[in-house]
C-alpha positions, -999 to +999 in steps of 0.1 A: -375+014+004-360+021+038-368+055+052-353+076+079-384+068+100-376+031+098-340+037+111-354+059+139-378+032+150-351+005+147-327+025+169-353+041+192-345+077+185-362+106+166-361+111+129-344+144+135-315+126+153-311+101+125-310+129+100-284+148+120-261+117+122-264+109+085-258+145+074-230+149+099-248+179+113-226+194+141-251+221+152-262+198+180-243+171+197-254+134+193-242+108+218-213+088+202-231+055+211-262+067+194-242+076+163-228+041+162-262+025+165-276+047+137-248+038+113-252+001+122-289+004+114-280+021+081-259-009+071-283-036+084-314-021+069-297-011+036-307+025+038-302+044+005-301+082+006-331+099-012-308+117-036-292+086-048-325+067-049-338+094-073-307+088-095-316+051-095-352+057-105-341+082-132-313+059-146-337+041-169-346+075-185-312+093-185-276+086-176-267+093-140-246+124-137-210+114-132-186+129-107-154+116-124-138+116-089-115+089-077-104+082-041-068+073-034-066+056+000-031+060+014-013+073+044-007+111+036+028+107+049+036+079+024+019+096-005+037+129+000+071+121+015+082+086+006+099+086-028+086+051-036+050+060-031+053+095-045+063+081-079+033+058-078+011+088-069+025+108-098+017+080-123-019+078-109-026+115-108-012+123-142-031+095-158-064+104-141-059+141-149-054+134-186-086+113-186-106+141-170-108+126-135-100+143-102-082+126-073-092+127-037-067+115-010-083+095+018-068+080+049-079+051+071-089+077+096-113+092+070-129+058+066-135+055+103-157+086+100-190+071+093-205+103+079-177+107+054-177+070+045-215+073+039-211+104+018-181+092-003-188+055-007-225+048-002-237+079-020-211+073-046-195+107-046-165+089-059-167+065-088-139+042-078-111+037-052-074+030-055-061+012-024-025+013-013-028+016+025-042-015+042-078-014+053-099-035+076-112-066+059-149-057+066-144-022+051-128-037+020-157-060+015-182-032+019-163-010-006-160-039-031-198-043-031-204-006-039-176+006-061-149-005-085-116-011-066-080-016-076-052-024-052-018-010-058+013-025-043+014-055-020-015-053+004-041-067-019-024-093-041-042-121-023-077-105-025-104-109-051-099-075-066-078-062-095-042-054-084-010-039-098+023-048-084+057-064-092+067-100-083+083-093-049+094-129-043+112-130-076+128-096-071+144-108-038+154-141-055+172-121-082+190-100-056+203-131-038+213-146-072+234-115-079+251-116-045+259-153-049+274-145-083+297-121-065+309-149-042+287-142-012+274-172+009+268-155+042+239-132+034+216-113+057+182-098+052+168-064+064+131-057+058+101-045+076+066-056+085+044-035+107+020-053+131+028-088+117+054-115+115+079-107+087+076-143+076+046-133+056+065-105+038+069-116+001+104-102-003+115-122+027+099-153+012+119-147-020+151-144+001+144-177+019+136-194-014+168-183-030+189-191+000+175-226+000+179-232-037+215-220-036+221-243-006+229-214+018+222-213+055+200-186+069+213-172+102+183-159+121+204-133+138+211-118+104+174-114+096+162-079+108+127-065+110+131-027+111+094-019+109+104+003+079+121+027+104+153+042+091+167+049+126+160+013+135+178+002+103+208+022+112+209+010+148+204-027+138+231-024+112+255-009+138+248-039+161+251-065+134+282-051+117+301-044+149+303-081+154+336-099+146+339-107+109+333-144+115+299-136+132+285-112+106+273-115+070+294-105+040+264-090+022+230-076+032+198-077+011+176-047+021+139-048+011+140-010+004+168+013-008+163+037+022+170+008+046+202+000+026+213+036+027+209+039+064+228+006+069+256+018+047+261+048+069+265+024+099+291+004+079+310+036+071+311+047+107+324+013+117+353+017+093+341-011+070+348-010+033+319-014+009+318-038-009+350-055+003+340-060+039+302-059+034+281-057+002+247-041+000+218-045-025+184-028-022+150-030-039+134+001-054+159+021-073+153+052-052+167+083-068+192+086-039+206+052-047+229+065-075+242+094-054+253+076-022+289+065-019+295+039-031+264+039-054+239+013-044+232-018-064+194-023-065+164-040-081+147-013-101+109-012-097+087+007-123+069+027-096+056+054-119+043+028-144+026+010-116+006+041-109-003+046-146-015+010-151-035+011-118-053+043-129-060+029-163-073-004-148-097+015-126-109+037-154-116+006-175-136-009-146-156+023-142-164+028-179-165-007-193-176-027-163-156-059-170-166-088-149-130-099-142-103-092-116-069-085-133-037-094-115-009-073-132+028-079-123+052-054-138+088-063-147+118-053-127+155-052-135+188-055-117+209-023-117+245-031-108+265-003-091+294-001-067+280-015-035+283-051-046 
């Protein structure tokens, strides 16, 4: 078994220094480069804290004491202020509470803190993790090796972990089909992808697939990456819709309802009539969608139910240890309102 002494000799520092780093003892400063070397040694040597080692030894005689604590990895801003993610969060928290679990919110910044990562993940102070915010691939691999993991929403659908989502490509396809049924052929797309090309975004893939299948041309100037910024959505819509009618789309598919609502404001300010001059369809069924004027046609996503199923999937992995990754896609439905 690896000891603190082994790590100290490996790094070339004292046992006391190693202990301070691992325990996150701030009473005396440790050089950041030394901290980095200590944590690297912890990983490379496979150090296991004494307390957890005792649990392992005792596990054959008695069941290890459970924490019944789940970590939810998400941007605090998304979890608390974005209606889409707050509904998922509600489904998760209510399901876990009813099962006797507590929920701890973590951010990517928390995972960059090696002491916290060591305490939460390696010492198993949490029994599982729900992922919604994207994490570094190496971090994900390390978490997977130590704890049950379930990915919620789109970031993890292509990874070898259990995930809960909806079929984003098919949802966008359905939206285009509805617009075509209303006589639209010149259709634009507004979405968002942060730090990557929007070509990889699944709703955009669904848009392209539908346009191709219906024999419609995609005008690149009508494809807008807002980076999920509402102000950018508004400004981009102002630029696009201020063009002569022959140079602009007759309908706009927005990957999120909030993007559509910001764009509809631009249309109003330009004196355009919705849906006669420009139609809008969103994806989410945000609560605001039914109250804007005109009310927004959208693809309704079961956000609360996504949270419920994600929580139940993780509980099942923790308690029953199934050796299988589940890929769950929840159904969506078209909600037709006045904007189309």
